[in-house]
ZALUM-317683 format. One line per field, with one value per residue (C-alpha): residue number from 1; residue in three letters; x, y negated, z negated. Coordinates in steps of 0.02 Angstrom, whole numbers, plus 50000, padded with zeros to 5 digits. Example, Ala and Ser with C-alpha at 12.3 -4.5 7.8 and 13.67 -1.06 7.14 Angstrom:
# ZALUM-317683
pos: c(1 / 2)
code: c(ALA / SER)
east: c(50615 / 50684)
north: c(50225 / 50053)
up: c(49610 / 49643)
//
This chain:
# ZALUM-317683
pos: c(1 / 2 / 3 / 4 / 5 / 6 / 7 / 8 / 9 / 10 / 11 / 12 / 13 / 14 / 15 / 16 / 17 / 18 / 19 / 20 / 21 / 22 / 23 / 24 / 25 / 26 / 27 / 28 / 29 / 30 / 31 / 32 / 33 / 34 / 35 / 36 / 37 / 38 / 39 / 40 / 41 / 42 / 43 / 44 / 45 / 46 / 47 / 48 / 49 / 50 / 51 / 52 / 53 / 54 / 55 / 56 / 57 / 58 / 59 / 60 / 61 / 62 / 63 / 64 / 65 / 66 / 67 / 68 / 69 / 70 / 71 / 72 / 73 / 74 / 75 / 76 / 77 / 78 / 79 / 80 / 81 / 82 / 83 / 84 / 85 / 86 / 87 / 88 / 89 / 90 / 91 / 92 / 93 / 94 / 95 / 96 / 97 / 98 / 99 / 100 / 101 / 102 / 103 / 104 / 105 / 106 / 107 / 108 / 109 / 110 / 111 / 112 / 113 / 114 / 115 / 116 / 117 / 118 / 119 / 120 / 121 / 122 / 123 / 124 / 125 / 126 / 127 / 128 / 129 / 130 / 131 / 132 / 133 / 134 / 135 / 136 / 137 / 138 / 139 / 140 / 141 / 142 / 143 / 144 / 145 / 146 / 147 / 148 / 149 / 150 / 151 / 152 / 153 / 154 / 155 / 156 / 157 / 158 / 159 / 160 / 161 / 162 / 163 / 164 / 165 / 166 / 167 / 168 / 169 / 170 / 171 / 172 / 173 / 174 / 175 / 176 / 177 / 178 / 179 / 180 / 181 / 182 / 183 / 184 / 185 / 186 / 187 / 188 / 189 / 190 / 191 / 192 / 193 / 194 / 195 / 196 / 197 / 198 / 199 / 200 / 201 / 202 / 203 / 204 / 205 / 206 / 207 / 208 / 209 / 210 / 211 / 212 / 213 / 214 / 215 / 216 / 217 / 218 / 219 / 220 / 221 / 222 / 223 / 224 / 225 / 226 / 227 / 228 / 229 / 230 / 231 / 232 / 233 / 234 / 235 / 236 / 237 / 238 / 239 / 240 / 241 / 242 / 243 / 244 / 245 / 246 / 247 / 248 / 249 / 250 / 251 / 252 / 253 / 254 / 255 / 256 / 257 / 258 / 259 / 260 / 261 / 262 / 263 / 264 / 265 / 266 / 267 / 268 / 269 / 270 / 271 / 272 / 273 / 274 / 275 / 276 / 277 / 278 / 279 / 280 / 281 / 282 / 283 / 284 / 285 / 286 / 287 / 288 / 289 / 290 / 291 / 292 / 293 / 294 / 295 / 296 / 297 / 298 / 299 / 300 / 301 / 302 / 303 / 304 / 305 / 306 / 307 / 308 / 309 / 310 / 311 / 312 / 313 / 314 / 315 / 316 / 317 / 318 / 319 / 320 / 321 / 322 / 323 / 324 / 325 / 326 / 327 / 328 / 329 / 330 / 331 / 332 / 333 / 334 / 335 / 336 / 337 / 338 / 339 / 340 / 341 / 342 / 343 / 344 / 345 / 346 / 347 / 348 / 349 / 350 / 351 / 352 / 353 / 354 / 355 / 356 / 357 / 358 / 359 / 360 / 361 / 362 / 363 / 364 / 365 / 366 / 367 / 368 / 369 / 370 / 371 / 372 / 373 / 374 / 375 / 376 / 377 / 378 / 379 / 380 / 381 / 382 / 383 / 384 / 385 / 386 / 387 / 388 / 389 / 390 / 391)
code: c(MET / THR / ARG / ASN / THR / GLU / PRO / GLY / THR / GLY / THR / SER / LEU / LYS / VAL / LEU / VAL / LEU / ALA / ARG / HIS / PHE / PRO / PRO / ALA / ILE / SER / GLY / GLY / ALA / ARG / ARG / PRO / TYR / MET / TRP / VAL / LYS / GLY / PHE / GLN / SER / VAL / GLY / ALA / ASP / VAL / PHE / VAL / VAL / ALA / PRO / GLU / LEU / PRO / ASP / ASP / VAL / VAL / GLY / ILE / ALA / VAL / GLU / HIS / PRO / ASN / PRO / ASP / PRO / THR / THR / VAL / LEU / PRO / ARG / THR / LYS / GLY / LEU / ARG / ASP / ILE / ALA / ARG / GLU / TRP / LEU / LEU / TRP / PRO / ASP / PRO / ASP / VAL / ARG / TRP / VAL / GLN / ARG / ALA / TRP / ARG / LEU / ALA / ILE / GLU / THR / CYS / PRO / PHE / GLN / PRO / ASP / LEU / ILE / PHE / THR / THR / SER / PRO / PRO / GLU / SER / ILE / HIS / VAL / SER / GLY / ALA / PRO / LEU / LYS / ALA / HIS / TRP / PRO / SER / ALA / LYS / TRP / ALA / ILE / ASP / ALA / ARG / ASP / HIS / TRP / LEU / ILE / ARG / ALA / PHE / ARG / PRO / GLU / ARG / ARG / LYS / PRO / VAL / ARG / ARG / MET / LEU / GLU / THR / ARG / ILE / ALA / PRO / ARG / ILE / LEU / ARG / GLU / VAL / ASP / ALA / VAL / PHE / ALA / VAL / ASN / GLU / ALA / ILE / SER / GLU / GLU / TYR / ARG / GLY / PHE / GLN / PRO / ASN / ALA / LEU / HIS / ALA / VAL / VAL / PRO / HIS / PHE / LEU / HIS / ALA / VAL / LYS / GLN / VAL / HIS / ALA / PHE / PRO / ASP / GLU / THR / ILE / ASP / ILE / VAL / HIS / THR / GLY / SER / PHE / ILE / LEU / SER / ASP / PRO / ASP / VAL / ARG / ILE / ASP / PRO / LEU / LEU / ASP / ILE / PHE / ALA / ASP / ILE / ALA / ARG / GLU / THR / PRO / GLN / LEU / VAL / LEU / ASN / LEU / VAL / GLY / ARG / LEU / ARG / ASP / ASP / GLU / THR / ALA / ARG / VAL / GLU / GLY / PHE / GLY / LEU / GLY / ASP / GLN / VAL / ARG / ILE / HIS / GLY / THR / VAL / PRO / LEU / GLU / GLN / SER / LEU / ALA / MET / GLN / ARG / GLY / ALA / ASP / ALA / LEU / ALA / VAL / ILE / ALA / ALA / PRO / ASN / SER / ALA / VAL / PRO / PRO / GLY / LYS / MET / ALA / GLU / TYR / ARG / SER / SER / GLY / ARG / PRO / VAL / ILE / PRO / PHE / GLY / SER / GLY / ALA / TRP / LEU / GLY / LYS / ILE / ASP / ASP / ASP / THR / ARG / THR / ALA / GLY / GLU / ARG / LEU / ARG / ALA / LEU / THR / ARG / GLY / GLU / THR / LEU / ALA / VAL / HIS / ASP / GLN / ILE / ALA / PRO / ALA / THR / PRO / GLU / GLU / ILE / ALA / GLY / ARG / ALA / LEU / GLN / THR / LEU / PHE / PRO / ASP / ALA / GLY / LEU / PHE / ASP / ARG / ASP)
east: c(49439 / 49543 / 49721 / 49848 / 49973 / 50111 / 50276 / 50429 / 50585 / 50674 / 50860 / 50849 / 50735 / 50551 / 50434 / 50254 / 50164 / 49999 / 49917 / 49742 / 49763 / 49861 / 49807 / 49925 / 49789 / 49789 / 49899 / 50039 / 50087 / 49942 / 50040 / 50184 / 50139 / 50137 / 50305 / 50378 / 50319 / 50388 / 50552 / 50562 / 50526 / 50657 / 50798 / 50752 / 50643 / 50492 / 50343 / 50169 / 50041 / 49882 / 49766 / 49584 / 49632 / 49782 / 49842 / 49894 / 50080 / 50076 / 50068 / 49959 / 49783 / 49644 / 49544 / 49377 / 49343 / 49165 / 49229 / 49386 / 49389 / 49341 / 49162 / 49132 / 48962 / 48942 / 48960 / 48793 / 48738 / 48818 / 48705 / 48735 / 48814 / 48940 / 48987 / 49004 / 49119 / 49230 / 49245 / 49249 / 49360 / 49537 / 49641 / 49511 / 49366 / 49478 / 49549 / 49411 / 49476 / 49655 / 49615 / 49544 / 49692 / 49829 / 49741 / 49726 / 49907 / 49959 / 49849 / 49898 / 50074 / 50174 / 50338 / 50410 / 50443 / 50607 / 50517 / 50340 / 50300 / 50145 / 50106 / 49989 / 49867 / 49760 / 49860 / 49761 / 49861 / 50004 / 49897 / 49944 / 50130 / 50134 / 50029 / 50125 / 50291 / 50224 / 50187 / 50353 / 50470 / 50625 / 50550 / 50585 / 50443 / 50456 / 50322 / 50301 / 50208 / 50152 / 50029 / 50036 / 49950 / 49900 / 49995 / 49883 / 49760 / 49651 / 49519 / 49409 / 49383 / 49571 / 49567 / 49466 / 49577 / 49518 / 49547 / 49718 / 49769 / 49713 / 49793 / 49956 / 49961 / 49893 / 50013 / 50172 / 50088 / 50041 / 50217 / 50314 / 50380 / 50425 / 50605 / 50607 / 50501 / 50515 / 50423 / 50391 / 50460 / 50552 / 50397 / 50310 / 50471 / 50489 / 50311 / 50341 / 50508 / 50411 / 50301 / 50445 / 50617 / 50709 / 50668 / 50773 / 50701 / 50734 / 50655 / 50612 / 50535 / 50415 / 50497 / 50449 / 50502 / 50567 / 50436 / 50473 / 50300 / 50229 / 50043 / 50006 / 49882 / 49806 / 49923 / 49788 / 49758 / 49856 / 49841 / 49853 / 49856 / 49816 / 49836 / 49763 / 49615 / 49576 / 49467 / 49471 / 49659 / 49665 / 49509 / 49586 / 49614 / 49483 / 49469 / 49401 / 49565 / 49612 / 49442 / 49414 / 49576 / 49567 / 49387 / 49423 / 49567 / 49487 / 49339 / 49462 / 49566 / 49462 / 49614 / 49654 / 49606 / 49614 / 49634 / 49584 / 49656 / 49596 / 49443 / 49331 / 49197 / 49022 / 49017 / 49183 / 49113 / 48960 / 49074 / 49166 / 49003 / 48937 / 49068 / 48993 / 49162 / 49114 / 49261 / 49385 / 49382 / 49403 / 49375 / 49474 / 49442 / 49561 / 49687 / 49832 / 49996 / 50086 / 49948 / 49947 / 50135 / 50128 / 49996 / 50107 / 50251 / 50142 / 50063 / 50103 / 50101 / 50054 / 49937 / 49969 / 49871 / 49891 / 49804 / 49830 / 49896 / 50019 / 50204 / 50258 / 50196 / 50092 / 50172 / 50132 / 50276 / 50396 / 50310 / 50292 / 50477 / 50526 / 50413 / 50518 / 50362 / 50330 / 50223 / 50093 / 50046 / 49869 / 49802 / 49894 / 50007 / 50188 / 50207 / 50205 / 50381 / 50447 / 50387 / 50506 / 50570 / 50444 / 50356 / 50211 / 50036 / 49954 / 49846 / 49997 / 50087 / 49934 / 49909 / 50093 / 50068 / 49918 / 50027 / 50150 / 50281 / 50386 / 50375 / 50535 / 50554 / 50620 / 50707 / 50688 / 50729 / 50733 / 50663 / 50744 / 50679 / 50585 / 50735 / 50852 / 50737 / 50688 / 50867 / 50933 / 50798 / 50830 / 51018 / 51000 / 50886 / 50980 / 51162 / 51219 / 51091 / 51203 / 51063 / 51178 / 51308 / 51250 / 51305)
north: c(50261 / 50118 / 50112 / 49971 / 49941 / 50064 / 50055 / 49984 / 50080 / 50079 / 50112 / 50226 / 50348 / 50382 / 50385 / 50444 / 50372 / 50434 / 50323 / 50324 / 50146 / 50031 / 49851 / 49720 / 49603 / 49692 / 49667 / 49745 / 49925 / 49953 / 49857 / 49980 / 50084 / 49925 / 49873 / 50043 / 50022 / 49846 / 49911 / 50052 / 49928 / 49805 / 49932 / 49975 / 50129 / 50160 / 50180 / 50249 / 50234 / 50334 / 50247 / 50190 / 50011 / 49932 / 49751 / 49677 / 49691 / 49881 / 50010 / 50162 / 50230 / 50180 / 50332 / 50277 / 50317 / 50309 / 50215 / 50120 / 50016 / 50062 / 50014 / 49866 / 49930 / 50019 / 50209 / 50295 / 50455 / 50600 / 50717 / 50898 / 50844 / 50732 / 50870 / 50995 / 50877 / 50855 / 51041 / 51109 / 50980 / 50997 / 50907 / 50769 / 50730 / 50622 / 50785 / 50784 / 50619 / 50683 / 50835 / 50724 / 50606 / 50736 / 50814 / 50644 / 50608 / 50761 / 50707 / 50524 / 50501 / 50442 / 50521 / 50671 / 50603 / 50624 / 50586 / 50621 / 50503 / 50524 / 50400 / 50427 / 50402 / 50497 / 50656 / 50742 / 50639 / 50762 / 50905 / 50839 / 50872 / 51060 / 51061 / 50913 / 50998 / 51156 / 51056 / 50962 / 51087 / 50980 / 50834 / 50800 / 50763 / 50633 / 50573 / 50415 / 50432 / 50284 / 50373 / 50528 / 50682 / 50760 / 50683 / 50529 / 50572 / 50431 / 50551 / 50601 / 50780 / 50809 / 50775 / 50932 / 51077 / 51203 / 51082 / 51034 / 51217 / 51254 / 51098 / 51137 / 51289 / 51203 / 51055 / 51161 / 51250 / 51085 / 51017 / 51174 / 51103 / 50929 / 50872 / 50714 / 50630 / 50444 / 50397 / 50227 / 50273 / 50410 / 50484 / 50511 / 50575 / 50703 / 50766 / 50790 / 50872 / 51004 / 51035 / 51048 / 51059 / 51095 / 50928 / 50771 / 50662 / 50477 / 50336 / 50189 / 50045 / 49926 / 49813 / 49655 / 49546 / 49374 / 49236 / 49050 / 48973 / 48897 / 48866 / 48689 / 48696 / 48531 / 48430 / 48406 / 48592 / 48726 / 48876 / 49057 / 49183 / 49368 / 49461 / 49631 / 49730 / 49797 / 49953 / 49973 / 49999 / 50101 / 50174 / 50146 / 49958 / 49836 / 49649 / 49613 / 49585 / 49450 / 49366 / 49371 / 49282 / 49161 / 49110 / 49061 / 48948 / 48882 / 48811 / 48702 / 48658 / 48604 / 48594 / 48778 / 48882 / 49070 / 49119 / 49300 / 49354 / 49525 / 49637 / 49645 / 49772 / 49701 / 49722 / 49630 / 49485 / 49484 / 49485 / 49331 / 49240 / 49286 / 49179 / 49023 / 48944 / 48882 / 48825 / 48870 / 49049 / 49054 / 49217 / 49209 / 49388 / 49476 / 49361 / 49391 / 49448 / 49284 / 49184 / 49298 / 49282 / 49094 / 49079 / 49179 / 49060 / 48907 / 48963 / 48894 / 49073 / 49246 / 49366 / 49554 / 49695 / 49883 / 50035 / 50061 / 50237 / 50180 / 50196 / 50072 / 49902 / 49897 / 49885 / 49700 / 49663 / 49681 / 49533 / 49438 / 49453 / 49383 / 49230 / 49139 / 49109 / 49162 / 49317 / 49334 / 49516 / 49551 / 49708 / 49845 / 49994 / 50049 / 49958 / 49790 / 49818 / 49828 / 49655 / 49546 / 49518 / 49384 / 49444 / 49319 / 49379 / 49334 / 49205 / 49123 / 49111 / 49041 / 48909 / 48861 / 48833 / 48719 / 48615 / 48583 / 48704 / 48795 / 48985 / 49079 / 49179 / 49345 / 49479 / 49390 / 49514 / 49492 / 49657 / 49748 / 49704 / 49827 / 49829 / 49879 / 50015 / 50090 / 50081 / 50175 / 50307 / 50338 / 50337 / 50468 / 50579 / 50555 / 50517 / 50559 / 50455 / 50303 / 50196 / 50052 / 50077 / 49928 / 49748)
up: c(51037 / 51107 / 51165 / 51161 / 51301 / 51342 / 51247 / 51330 / 51375 / 51208 / 51199 / 51049 / 50960 / 50987 / 50838 / 50824 / 50672 / 50599 / 50468 / 50396 / 50328 / 50439 / 50481 / 50407 / 50342 / 50174 / 50024 / 49926 / 49954 / 50074 / 50205 / 50193 / 50349 / 50453 / 50380 / 50427 / 50606 / 50620 / 50550 / 50677 / 50815 / 50753 / 50766 / 50945 / 50927 / 51036 / 50920 / 50955 / 50815 / 50787 / 50662 / 50645 / 50693 / 50776 / 50779 / 50946 / 50910 / 50891 / 51030 / 51004 / 51001 / 50883 / 50830 / 50759 / 50577 / 50507 / 50353 / 50404 / 50244 / 50067 / 50035 / 49921 / 49861 / 49696 / 49703 / 49723 / 49639 / 49731 / 49827 / 49874 / 50038 / 49949 / 49828 / 49970 / 50066 / 49914 / 49881 / 50059 / 50145 / 50077 / 50023 / 50048 / 50165 / 50277 / 50345 / 50477 / 50546 / 50533 / 50638 / 50776 / 50760 / 50782 / 50931 / 51014 / 50971 / 51071 / 51216 / 51222 / 51154 / 51306 / 51252 / 51163 / 50988 / 50897 / 50735 / 50675 / 50532 / 50422 / 50284 / 50138 / 50056 / 50092 / 50071 / 50209 / 50335 / 50307 / 50373 / 50546 / 50521 / 50551 / 50713 / 50783 / 50746 / 50828 / 50985 / 50980 / 50894 / 50920 / 50823 / 50640 / 50521 / 50384 / 50266 / 50164 / 49998 / 49896 / 49779 / 49672 / 49740 / 49574 / 49427 / 49422 / 49558 / 49622 / 49690 / 49541 / 49599 / 49590 / 49403 / 49374 / 49311 / 49441 / 49584 / 49518 / 49506 / 49683 / 49760 / 49671 / 49784 / 49939 / 49941 / 49966 / 50112 / 50194 / 50171 / 50214 / 50378 / 50318 / 50341 / 50234 / 50101 / 50065 / 49905 / 49830 / 49658 / 49568 / 49485 / 49652 / 49729 / 49590 / 49618 / 49804 / 49768 / 49672 / 49824 / 49948 / 49866 / 50030 / 50111 / 50102 / 49962 / 49942 / 49842 / 49953 / 49852 / 49937 / 50065 / 50156 / 50301 / 50256 / 50243 / 50226 / 50235 / 50076 / 50055 / 49996 / 49852 / 49793 / 49682 / 49551 / 49521 / 49427 / 49541 / 49486 / 49630 / 49628 / 49793 / 49826 / 49762 / 49590 / 49580 / 49769 / 49758 / 49598 / 49515 / 49343 / 49368 / 49307 / 49343 / 49169 / 49073 / 49197 / 49201 / 49013 / 48972 / 49119 / 49082 / 48901 / 48951 / 49111 / 49015 / 48920 / 49073 / 49225 / 49338 / 49314 / 49468 / 49496 / 49679 / 49716 / 49883 / 49941 / 49944 / 49791 / 49754 / 49739 / 49550 / 49535 / 49636 / 49523 / 49371 / 49437 / 49471 / 49299 / 49213 / 49292 / 49326 / 49499 / 49603 / 49467 / 49534 / 49723 / 49817 / 49979 / 50037 / 50154 / 50239 / 50360 / 50286 / 50317 / 50232 / 50081 / 50059 / 50085 / 49948 / 49831 / 49865 / 49837 / 49674 / 49503 / 49439 / 49500 / 49410 / 49406 / 49326 / 49331 / 49260 / 49072 / 49108 / 49242 / 49205 / 49339 / 49401 / 49561 / 49732 / 49749 / 49629 / 49775 / 49855 / 49693 / 49650 / 49819 / 49798 / 49667 / 49563 / 49382 / 49354 / 49216 / 49179 / 49116 / 49035 / 48942 / 48972 / 48982 / 49148 / 49058 / 48993 / 49171 / 49224 / 49123 / 48946 / 48895 / 48737 / 48747 / 48789 / 48954 / 48866 / 48784 / 48950 / 49037 / 48902 / 48915 / 49101 / 49069 / 48951 / 49091 / 49029 / 49158 / 49150 / 49182 / 49341 / 49278 / 49378 / 49545 / 49682 / 49869 / 49936 / 50079 / 50251 / 50364 / 50482 / 50340 / 50271 / 50439 / 50501 / 50350 / 50365 / 50550 / 50526 / 50389 / 50492 / 50657 / 50615 / 50791 / 50884 / 50901 / 50834 / 50787 / 50923 / 51023 / 51038)
//
């Protein structure tokens, strides 16, 4: 357990944030908790964060977690202990860390919070809301949800009918004290509205602070960039549709390069190496936020892939659409129709790029900034706080 420096004397509200996944050197929607915190800070709030790891620019306490990052090794055969953890620790095994975290939050938070903010996944993070509100009864509790709880559950045990039935009853009990729910899309918002209809519900798409840096790729290469993980982000996403199409075209076009920015599971790394494309597929691993965004802005095109059963594109599209670069979607599913109106396949678009054709940038959107999103949220929750009544 480590603690960053004390917060300053803010002129506005005080916010306590609990997050199981927090560091900013990850991609897409997984950076959302960090963006919330930077937004709260930018509008003058004092913020104290409880998470497994903390960057230097965030005040709070780091509560050690035995597995801070998803493992890159292949899943092993489950033993009795693994099965017991899945079925005895509800809503997920991370609840043990959450219980330690909220107790340490009570012990170490240097102020009485006006707002308790829990951000999922995992959904067990919201177990902390009720005890924290009991300790600080004047505080409001808001949650941020970027994944479904049950509708398209990422945890395999939640896909079992008995587990789904039981958690349908457990979720409303966990969320009974929540005041507001901010969800990344309407489908997730609707699910949480079913759990707690009396709370304030709002859809808050992914947001991002403005970035102007552009990564300089070599002039002689045609660079495709994919940021974020595949199966480590969504168990239904596979890297294969991207690699299969890229490999066929790359063998004909030596200057074509695929840059994979983010964590890969070991079998995904082996899959990349198995194509024998050498330096035409470059695995950059996890990089800082600014570098990831700069690489997006410097790419010739960006690659995106989602689960076949997903109704919406992945969260990284908020970053992609702010980059001004064309996006090539790989794979299948209803989400493809929400990328753009180009009817060509991924392979056809990629071949067009290798011929020197310019791909259109469809539906370019500058996402809201953290200051705008956090400011609106706080203004909605605390309309009388005078948050913006300053020079």
